[in-house]
C-alpha positions in Angstrom: -0.6 -20.5 -27.1 1.5 -17.9 -25.1 1.3 -18.3 -21.4 1.2 -15.3 -19.2 1.4 -15.6 -15.3 0.9 -12.8 -12.8 2.8 -13.2 -9.6 0.7 -11.5 -6.6 -0.5 -11.2 -3.0 -3.8 -10.1 -1.7 -1.7 -8.2 0.9 0.3 -6.4 -1.6 -0.9 -2.5 -1.8 0.9 -2.7 -5.4 -0.7 -5.7 -6.8 -3.9 -4.0 -5.2 -3.1 -0.6 -7.6 -2.2 -2.7 -10.5 -5.8 -4.9 -10.3 -7.8 -2.2 -12.6 -4.9 -1.9 -15.0 -4.7 -5.5 -15.3 -8.4 -6.3 -15.5 -8.2 -3.7 -18.7 -5.5 -5.5 -20.2 -7.2 -8.9 -20.1 -10.2 -7.5 -21.8 -8.4 -6.6 -24.5 -5.3 -9.1 -24.8 -4.3 -10.7 -27.9 -6.2 -14.1 -28.8 -3.8 -17.1 -28.1 -2.8 -15.5 -24.9 -3.7 -17.6 -21.7 -3.7 -15.8 -18.3 -3.3 -17.2 -14.7 -2.1 -16.1 -11.7 0.2 -17.5 -9.0 -0.2 -16.0 -5.7 3.4 -15.7 -3.7 4.9 -17.4 -0.9 5.8 -14.1 1.2 4.2 -10.9 2.7 1.7 -10.9 5.4 -0.8 -13.5 5.7 0.8 -15.6 2.6 0.0 -18.7 4.4 -4.3 -18.0 4.3 -4.0 -16.1 0.7 -2.5 -18.6 -1.0 -4.9 -21.1 -0.3 -7.7 -18.8 -0.6 -6.8 -18.0 -4.2 -6.3 -21.5 -5.3 -9.7 -22.4 -3.7 -11.6 -19.6 -5.4 -10.3 -21.0 -8.3 -11.2 -24.4 -7.9 -15.1 -23.2 -7.4 -14.6 -20.9 -10.7 -14.8 -17.9 -8.7 -11.7 -15.9 -10.0 -13.5 -13.7 -12.4 -15.3 -12.1 -9.6 -13.9 -12.9 -6.0 -10.2 -11.5 -6.3 -11.4 -8.0 -6.5 -13.9 -8.6 -3.3 -10.8 -10.2 -1.5 -8.5 -7.1 -2.3 -11.1 -4.8 -1.4 -11.8 -6.3 1.9 -8.1 -6.1 2.8 -6.9 -2.6 1.5 -10.1 -1.2 1.8 -11.9 -2.6 4.7 -8.8 -3.2 6.4 -10.5 -6.8 7.2 -7.3 -9.2 8.5 -8.5 -12.4 7.0 -5.7 -14.2 9.0 -8.0 -17.0 10.6 -10.0 -19.4 8.5 -13.0 -18.5 10.5 -12.4 -15.1 9.2 -12.3 -16.3 5.8 -15.4 -18.6 6.2 -17.3 -15.2 7.5 -15.7 -13.2 4.4 -17.2 -16.0 1.9 -20.5 -16.3 3.3 -21.3 -12.5 3.4 -20.2 -12.5 -0.4 -22.4 -15.4 -1.5 -20.0 -18.3 -1.0 -20.9 -21.7 0.5 -18.6 -21.5 3.2 -18.5 -24.7 4.1 -17.7 -25.9 0.7 -15.1 -23.0 0.4 -13.2 -24.3 3.4 -13.5 -27.9 2.2 -11.5 -27.0 -0.8 -9.3 -24.5 1.1 -7.9 -27.3 3.4 -7.4 -29.8 0.5 -4.9 -32.0 -0.6 -5.4 -30.5 -4.0 -5.4 -27.2 -2.8 -2.0 -27.6 -0.8 -0.7 -29.3 -4.5 -1.2 -25.9 -6.0 0.5 -23.9 -3.5 3.6 -26.3 -3.7 3.5 -25.6 -7.4 2.9 -21.9 -7.0 5.9 -21.9 -4.9 8.3 -23.7 -6.9 7.1 -21.5 -9.8 8.1 -18.4 -7.7 11.4 -19.8 -6.8 12.1 -20.9 -10.7 11.7 -17.1 -11.7 13.2 -15.3 -8.7 10.4 -13.5 -8.1 11.4 -12.6 -4.6 14.4 -10.3 -6.0 11.8 -8.4 -8.5 8.8 -8.0 -5.9 5.1 -8.0 -6.9 3.3 -7.6 -9.1 5.1 -9.1 -11.7 4.2 -10.7 -15.0 6.0 -13.9 -16.4 5.5 -14.5 -20.2 6.1 -18.0 -21.8 8.2 -19.3 -18.8 11.3 -17.4 -20.3 11.1 -13.8 -19.6 9.8 -11.6 -16.2 8.6 -7.9 -16.2 7.2 -6.0 -13.7 5.7 -2.2 -13.3 8.9 -1.5 -11.5 11.2 -2.7 -13.9 9.1 -1.3 -17.0 9.0 1.9 -15.5 5.2 2.1 -15.5 2.0 -0.1 -15.2 1.4 0.6 -19.1 5.0 0.0 -19.9 4.9 -3.4 -18.4 1.6 -4.6 -20.3 3.6 -3.1 -23.6 6.5 -5.3 -22.8 4.4 -8.4 -22.2 2.6 -7.9 -25.5 5.9 -7.1 -27.3 7.2 -10.9 -25.6 4.0 -12.3 -26.5 4.5 -11.4 -30.4 7.9 -12.4 -30.2 7.0 -16.1 -28.9 3.9 -16.1 -31.7 6.8 -15.2 -34.3 8.9 -17.8 -32.9 11.4 -16.3 -31.5 
């Protein structure tokens, strides 16, 4: 199994623009590639956006809700910077806000945030920026480093092939 981690922020306009290409890549990624996201501890509102993502993950909503959060922030200019704003947003999108906020504030989500922050630090993502993609805990690339979104996914695919080949 090859692990690929996307470092992102809901506040990041580059991550928002990256999302359609990411979804396309996910629909065609090679068998044996396991993908996950890791929200970063910087940019506007990260203190809410990190637990928001992990609460969505805990509720099994990461296939549908991240794009809605991106749209709310970047197209609808919703701030989502207070828990009450997040609860209202969840209700508007058919999510049980009481359950969501309970998970949002849970020990399990706080632990996931701490783990994400440690992963962020271990890869030096602060110096790379987001979106960024880590492959197998060994390499990191980004659209900026690879000089384009298509090239970034080509690098990820190449590195995944290297892992499968035993390199």
